[in-house]
N, C-alpha and C positions, 0 to 999 in steps of 0.2 A: 924428578919427583915434584908433584904438585905442591905449591906453597900452602902451608896450613893457615897462614895469616898474611893479610895485606896490611902493611903499616903505612899510614898516610901521615906525612908531616907538612902541615901548612906553614909557610914561611913568609913573613912580610918582606917585600923587596928591599934589598940592601942589608938585611939582617943575617947574622951567622947562625949556623945550626950547631947547637951545643949538646943536643941529645945524643947519647952514645947507645947504639943498639947491640954492642958486642956481647951483652949479657944474655941475649936470646939464644937458647939451645936448639931452636926449631928452624926449619926452612921457611924463610919469610920473603915476601915481596915488599920492596921499599919504594914508595911513591912520594916524591918531594914536589910540592906545588908552590911555586912562587908567583903570587898574584895579589894585587890589592883587593881586599874584600875577603874577610874570614869565612863568611857563609859560602861565597862562591868557591873559594879554595877547597873547602871541605867537600862541596858538591862535586867538583872536578875530580878530586882524589877518590871519592867513593865510586864514581862512574867508571874510573879506570881500574878499580880493584878486581883481581881475578880470583882471589881466595874466597871461601865461604864466610870467613870471619874477618871483619874490618876493625883494625885498631888505629885510632888517631891519637897522636902524641904532639904536644906543644914542642917547639924547637928548643926549649930551655929546661930540660928535665934530666935528672939522674934516675935511671930506671934500675930497679933491683931484679935479679933473676926470677924471683917468685912471682913477679907480675905476669909473666908469660904463661905459667901453669894456671894461674888464677883466671885469666881471660879465656883460656881454652875450655874451661869448665862452664862458661856462660851458656845458658840455655836459650833456645828460641823463645820469643815473647818477652825477652828481658834485654835491656841495654844497660851498659855500665858508664858511670860518670864519677868524677871525684866530688867529694863533699866539701863545700865551703862552710866551715864551722862558724865563722863569724856572722854570716848572714843566713844560715840555715838553708842554703840553696846548693845547686849542683853546678859543676863546671866541666868543660870538655878538655881540661888539661890532659886527662886520659879519658878516652871515649872508646867503647867497644860495642859492637853489635853484629849480628848475623846479617849478611848482605840482603837477603830476602826481606827481613824485617825493616831494614833501613828504607827500602823503596816502598814498602807498604805504608810506612809512616809519611813518606813524601820527602824525606831528606831534609837537609838544612835549608833555611831560607837564604837564597843567594843574594837577596837585596840587602841583607845586613852586613855591612862592611867592617864595622869596628868592634862590636860587642853584642853580647847576649844572644848570639845564635844558638848557644847551648840551652839557655833557659827557655827560649821560644820552642825549640825542638822538644824539650822535656815536657812542656805543657801539652803540645799536640800529641806526643806519644802516650802520655798518661790518659788523655781524653779518649784514646783509641783502645785503652785497656792494657797497654804495655807497662811492665814493671821496671823500676830502676834499681840497679844493684850498685851500692857505693863501693868504689875501688878502695881497697885497704890502704890507708895512708902510709903504711910501712913499705909499700912496694914502689914508691916513687918519691922524689924530692924536687921541689921547684927551685931553680936557680934564680935568686932574686935580682930584679933590675928595676929601672925607673918605670913608674906607672905610666901607662899609655895616655891617660887623661891629662898628664902634665907634659908629655912629649911635645916639644915646640914644633915638630914637623907637622903634626896633625891634631893638636889638642882641640882646635875649633871643630873639625869634622867629628871627632870622637864625642865631644860633649854635646854637640848639636844632635847627633843620632841618639845619644843617651837621653836627652830631653824628650825626643819623639817617643821613645820606648817608655819612658817614665810616665808621660801623659797617657799613653795607651794602657799600660799594665799596672801602674801605681805600685801597690804593695807586693805584687807578684814579682816585680823586678827589684824593689828596694823596700824591705819591711817597715823601716822607720822613715816616714815621709819627711819629717822635719830635718833629720840628719842628712838627707840627700842634698839639701841646700847648704849645709854648713860643714860637710866632711872635707871641704877644701881648706877649712880653717884649722890651724894648728896652734891652739892657745899656749901649749907648753913651750913651743919654740918661738912663739910670738910671730908666726908666719901667717900670711893670708894670700892664697893663690888667687889674685884678683881676676885675671883674664879668664881662666876656666870657669870660675864662678859666674862671671857676667855672661858667658856663653850659655851656661846652663839656665840662668834666669831668663835670658832673652828667648831661648828655645822653648822654655816652659810656657811663656805667655804666647808665643807664636803658635805652637802646636795646639794649645787650648783654644785659641781664637779660631784657628782653622777647623778644629773639630766642631766648634759651635756653628760656624758658617755652614759646614757640610750638613749639619743636622737640620738646618732651616728648610 
């Protein structure tokens, strides 16, 4: 029987897969992509997908059975993402789209290694007339873990790329410009994450300077 859904799980090398797919009542194809670079991993997974509907899940989710029925009802011309209530933005924790639509949009940006491949995709898709459908929050639960921007293995790369995107997209990536500089500061716990903050500030000045030079 042909798979109804191709499920793609991008996994950072060295990380475990915690997402359990046993709740899915349908015949699915599971594609696990282990590679450094979240945009590249999603692109590889989508290219390998055989089903008409692609569902991408983070590797740290608890998935409810209702999710599968919901994504199967997704119409062409629409893509699904989870809603980030705190920043009024969308996230690819759960992402679903018909394969033809995915390639019409141009897929995820493979150059984005650490973050915001979902926001960049959503901007392009919206500019082409595609509509976003928020995934019901009751159909999934995120397993909390340490923020990637503080992960000692690659916080420099993460925050440097964050700075590049921040300079390019400004409020589109982070609505409160001031808070982008101080969200590493936790006054309640009297903590200040000095190193990630310095990387952000350095990157901010570097990418702004590079942008000015390019415009000359």
